[in-house]
C-alpha positions as CSV (number, residue, x, y, z in Angstrom):
1,M,36.9,-30.4,169.2
2,Y,36.5,-30.9,173.5
3,R,34.0,-33.3,175.7
4,E,34.2,-31.0,179.1
5,E,34.0,-32.2,182.6
6,I,33.1,-31.3,185.5
7,Y,34.3,-32.1,188.9
8,T,33.0,-30.8,192.4
9,D,33.5,-31.5,195.7
10,R,30.2,-29.8,196.6
11,K,32.1,-27.4,198.8
12,I,35.0,-25.0,197.0
13,G,34.7,-25.6,193.4
14,V,34.8,-27.0,190.6
15,I,36.9,-28.5,188.2
16,R,36.8,-28.7,185.0
17,A,38.4,-30.9,182.3
18,L,38.5,-30.1,179.0
19,I,39.3,-33.1,177.1
20,P,40.5,-32.8,173.3
21,I,39.0,-34.7,171.0
22,H,38.2,-36.2,168.0
23,V,35.1,-35.0,165.2
24,S,34.2,-38.6,165.5
25,G,34.2,-38.5,170.0
26,E,37.6,-40.6,169.9
27,F,39.8,-39.2,172.3
28,D,42.8,-37.1,170.9
29,D,45.9,-38.0,172.3
30,R,47.7,-35.0,170.0
31,R,46.3,-32.4,172.0
32,P,47.4,-32.0,176.4
33,V,43.2,-32.0,178.3
34,I,43.0,-28.1,179.2
35,Y,42.0,-27.7,183.8
36,T,40.1,-25.0,185.2
37,G,39.3,-24.0,188.4
38,E,36.4,-23.1,189.0
39,A,35.8,-20.3,192.8
40,Q,33.5,-17.2,194.2
41,I,34.6,-14.8,196.3
42,M,31.8,-12.8,199.4
43,T,32.3,-9.1,198.2
44,Q,29.4,-6.4,199.2
45,M,27.5,-6.6,195.7
46,G,27.6,-10.1,196.4
47,P,29.8,-13.2,195.6
48,L,32.2,-12.6,192.1
49,P,32.6,-16.0,190.1
50,I,36.2,-16.5,189.6
51,S,37.7,-18.6,187.3
52,F,41.3,-19.8,186.4
53,E,43.8,-22.0,184.3
54,I,44.9,-25.1,186.6
55,K,48.4,-26.0,184.3
56,A,48.4,-29.9,185.0
57,D,48.8,-32.8,183.5
58,N,46.0,-34.8,185.1
59,L,43.4,-34.8,187.0
60,A,44.9,-36.1,190.2
61,D,47.6,-32.6,190.0
62,A,44.6,-30.5,189.2
63,V,43.2,-30.8,192.2
64,A,47.3,-30.9,193.8
65,K,47.0,-27.4,192.9
66,Y,43.3,-26.0,192.9
67,K,44.3,-23.4,195.8
68,E,47.4,-22.1,194.5
69,A,45.1,-21.5,191.2
70,A,42.6,-20.5,193.0
71,K,44.5,-17.9,195.0
72,A,46.7,-16.5,191.4
73,G,43.4,-16.5,189.5
74,V,41.7,-13.9,192.6
75,Q,45.5,-12.0,192.8
76,E,44.6,-11.9,189.5
77,T,41.0,-10.4,189.7
78,I,41.5,-8.2,192.8
79,Q,43.7,-6.8,190.2
80,K,41.6,-5.8,187.4
81,L,38.9,-4.6,189.7
82,Q,41.2,-2.7,191.7
83,E,42.5,-0.6,187.9
84,L,39.4,-1.0,186.8
85,R,38.1,1.8,189.8
86,R,41.3,3.8,189.0
87,Q,40.6,4.0,185.6
88,E,36.7,5.2,187.0
89,A,38.2,7.6,188.9
90,C,40.4,9.4,186.7
91,K,37.6,9.8,183.5
92,L,37.1,13.1,182.8
93,V,34.1,14.5,183.5
94,V,33.5,17.1,180.0
95,P,30.3,19.0,180.2
96,G,27.4,17.3,177.5
97,Q,28.6,13.9,178.8
98,P,26.7,11.1,181.1
99,G,28.4,12.1,184.7
100,F,28.6,15.3,184.1
101,T,26.4,17.7,186.5
102,P,27.2,21.2,187.1
103,P,27.0,23.2,190.2
104,S,23.8,24.5,191.4
105,G,24.0,28.1,191.0
106,S,26.8,28.8,189.0
107,G,25.8,30.4,186.4
108,I,26.9,27.6,183.7
109,V,24.4,26.8,181.0
110,M,24.9,24.5,178.6
111,P,23.2,25.2,175.6
């Protein structure tokens, strides 16, 4: 189990700390605290939320590493979006499947 703490500067982004705990609620010092960051980038379709892990030993370290981790998270998201776009562009459109529209006057008759 984890206890979640949220830290923000109310301008740029958010850092979430997932603090390992025992079922009793006491801190579990055998497991590391997990830090994640959140930010938004503006796209043509509006704001896109970005989440990314921050490799840090403590909160001060997470704050110091936020900028670089955010850059890496944005780059990774952009690469994933480009890959999805590429996959969609390469899709074969087959008669009978959604998205297939025969050209008008082509003489093709759908069964």
